[in-house]
C-alpha positions as a Markdown table, in Angstrom:
| # | Residue | x | y | z |
|---|---|---|---|---|
| 1 | Unk | 0.0 | 0.0 | 0.0 |
| 2 | Unk | 1.4 | 3.4 | -0.9 |
| 3 | Unk | 1.2 | 6.4 | 1.5 |
| 4 | Unk | -1.0 | 9.3 | 0.4 |
| 5 | Unk | 2.0 | 11.6 | 0.2 |
| 6 | Unk | 3.7 | 9.9 | -2.7 |
| 7 | Unk | 3.2 | 7.2 | -5.3 |
| 8 | Unk | 5.7 | 4.7 | -6.8 |
| 9 | Unk | 8.0 | 5.8 | -9.6 |
| 10 | Unk | 6.3 | 5.4 | -13.0 |
| 11 | Unk | 6.6 | 1.8 | -14.2 |
| 12 | Unk | 7.8 | 2.7 | -17.7 |
| 13 | Unk | 11.1 | 4.6 | -17.7 |
| 14 | Unk | 12.3 | 6.2 | -20.9 |
| 15 | Unk | 15.9 | 5.4 | -21.9 |
| 16 | Unk | 18.0 | 8.0 | -23.6 |
| 17 | Unk | 21.1 | 5.9 | -24.0 |
| 18 | Unk | 22.9 | 7.0 | -20.8 |
| 19 | Unk | 20.1 | 7.1 | -18.2 |
| 20 | Unk | 16.6 | 6.1 | -17.4 |
| 21 | Unk | 14.2 | 9.1 | -17.2 |
| 22 | Unk | 11.1 | 8.7 | -15.0 |
| 23 | Unk | 8.8 | 10.6 | -12.7 |
| 24 | Unk | 7.8 | 10.4 | -9.1 |
| 25 | Unk | 4.9 | 12.0 | -7.4 |
| 26 | Unk | 5.4 | 13.5 | -3.9 |
| 27 | Unk | 2.9 | 15.4 | -1.9 |
| 28 | Unk | 0.7 | 16.0 | -5.0 |
| 29 | Unk | 3.6 | 17.2 | -7.2 |
| 30 | Unk | 5.3 | 15.4 | -10.1 |
| 31 | Unk | 9.1 | 15.5 | -10.4 |
| 32 | Unk | 11.2 | 14.5 | -13.3 |
| 33 | Unk | 14.0 | 12.2 | -12.4 |
| 34 | Unk | 16.8 | 10.3 | -14.0 |
| 35 | Unk | 19.0 | 7.4 | -12.9 |
| 36 | Unk | 22.4 | 6.8 | -14.6 |
| 37 | Unk | 23.3 | 3.4 | -16.0 |
| 38 | Unk | 26.2 | 3.4 | -13.4 |
| 39 | Unk | 23.7 | 3.8 | -10.5 |
| 40 | Unk | 21.5 | 1.1 | -11.9 |
| 41 | Unk | 24.5 | -1.2 | -12.2 |
| 42 | Unk | 25.3 | -0.4 | -8.5 |
| 43 | Unk | 21.8 | -1.3 | -7.5 |
| 44 | Unk | 21.7 | -4.5 | -9.5 |
| 45 | Unk | 25.2 | -5.6 | -8.5 |
| 46 | Unk | 25.9 | -6.3 | -12.1 |
| 47 | Unk | 28.7 | -4.4 | -13.8 |
| 48 | Unk | 28.0 | -5.4 | -17.4 |
| 49 | Unk | 24.6 | -5.8 | -18.9 |
| 50 | Unk | 23.0 | -5.2 | -22.2 |
| 51 | Unk | 20.8 | -2.2 | -22.8 |
| 52 | Unk | 17.8 | -4.5 | -23.3 |
| 53 | Unk | 18.3 | -5.6 | -19.7 |
| 54 | Unk | 18.0 | -2.1 | -18.2 |
| 55 | Unk | 14.1 | -2.1 | -17.9 |
| 56 | Unk | 14.3 | -5.3 | -15.9 |
| 57 | Unk | 17.0 | -4.0 | -13.6 |
| 58 | Unk | 15.0 | -0.8 | -13.2 |
| 59 | Unk | 11.8 | -2.8 | -12.3 |
| 60 | Unk | 13.7 | -4.9 | -9.8 |
| 61 | Unk | 15.2 | -1.9 | -8.0 |
| 62 | Unk | 12.1 | 0.3 | -8.4 |
| 63 | Unk | 11.4 | 0.7 | -4.6 |
| 64 | Unk | 15.0 | 1.6 | -3.8 |
| 65 | Unk | 15.2 | 4.0 | -6.8 |
| 66 | Unk | 12.0 | 5.8 | -5.6 |
| 67 | Unk | 13.3 | 6.0 | -2.0 |
| 68 | Unk | 16.6 | 7.5 | -3.1 |
| 69 | Unk | 14.8 | 10.0 | -5.4 |
| 70 | Unk | 12.5 | 11.1 | -2.6 |
| 71 | Unk | 15.5 | 11.5 | -0.2 |
| 72 | Unk | 17.3 | 13.6 | -2.7 |
| 73 | Unk | 14.2 | 15.6 | -3.3 |
| 74 | Unk | 13.8 | 16.4 | 0.4 |
| 75 | Unk | 17.5 | 17.3 | 0.6 |
| 76 | Unk | 17.2 | 19.8 | -2.3 |
| 77 | Unk | 17.2 | 23.4 | -1.5 |
| 78 | Unk | 13.8 | 25.1 | -2.0 |
| 79 | Unk | 13.4 | 26.5 | -5.4 |
| 80 | Unk | 15.8 | 24.3 | -7.2 |
| 81 | Unk | 14.3 | 23.1 | -10.5 |
| 82 | Unk | 15.3 | 20.6 | -13.1 |
| 83 | Unk | 15.7 | 16.9 | -13.4 |
| 84 | Unk | 16.6 | 15.2 | -10.2 |
| 85 | Unk | 19.5 | 12.9 | -11.1 |
| 86 | Unk | 20.6 | 9.7 | -9.2 |
| 87 | Unk | 24.2 | 8.8 | -9.7 |
| 88 | Unk | 26.3 | 5.8 | -8.6 |
| 89 | Unk | 27.6 | 7.8 | -5.6 |
| 90 | Unk | 24.0 | 8.2 | -4.4 |
| 91 | Unk | 23.8 | 4.4 | -4.1 |
| 92 | Unk | 27.0 | 4.1 | -2.0 |
| 93 | Unk | 26.5 | 7.2 | 0.0 |
| 94 | Unk | 22.8 | 8.1 | 0.3 |
| 95 | Unk | 22.0 | 11.8 | 0.0 |
| 96 | Unk | 22.9 | 13.9 | 3.1 |
| 97 | Unk | 20.5 | 16.0 | 5.0 |
| 98 | Unk | 22.0 | 19.0 | 3.3 |
| 99 | Unk | 22.2 | 19.8 | -0.4 |
| 100 | Unk | 24.8 | 18.1 | -2.8 |
| 101 | Unk | 28.4 | 19.3 | -2.5 |
| 102 | Unk | 28.2 | 21.0 | -5.9 |
| 103 | Unk | 25.3 | 23.1 | -4.6 |
| 104 | Unk | 26.8 | 24.1 | -1.3 |
| 105 | Unk | 28.5 | 27.4 | -0.8 |
| 106 | Unk | 32.3 | 27.2 | -0.4 |
| 107 | Unk | 33.3 | 28.9 | 2.9 |
| 108 | Unk | 34.8 | 32.4 | 2.3 |
| 109 | Unk | 33.4 | 32.6 | -1.3 |
| 110 | Unk | 30.5 | 34.8 | -1.9 |
| 111 | Unk | 27.7 | 33.5 | -4.1 |
| 112 | Unk | 26.5 | 35.8 | -6.8 |
| 113 | Unk | 22.8 | 36.8 | -6.6 |
| 114 | Unk | 22.3 | 36.6 | -10.4 |
């Protein structure tokens, strides 16, 4: 049974050759997401597989993929838009409670307001 705040990742990911594109729904909003083939390999425990196998591996890891996507969504800074990407590092090191390192301000460096 799914909770009323979010529903499972869509069952039919779209493949663009490098990643699977899919959507999740969380608290009544839809979010575009992507998982890299490397992250999918990490989840499946398989290093080499054919592109035709990707949908099966996505389906098998569907619950974990959604959980990681929701965790990353909740860790995002308010107002950030765009595709939420899941990388291999997200499998080994789940998203922190703060934003990704690339989005954090470097101490002593002012962030432009443009």
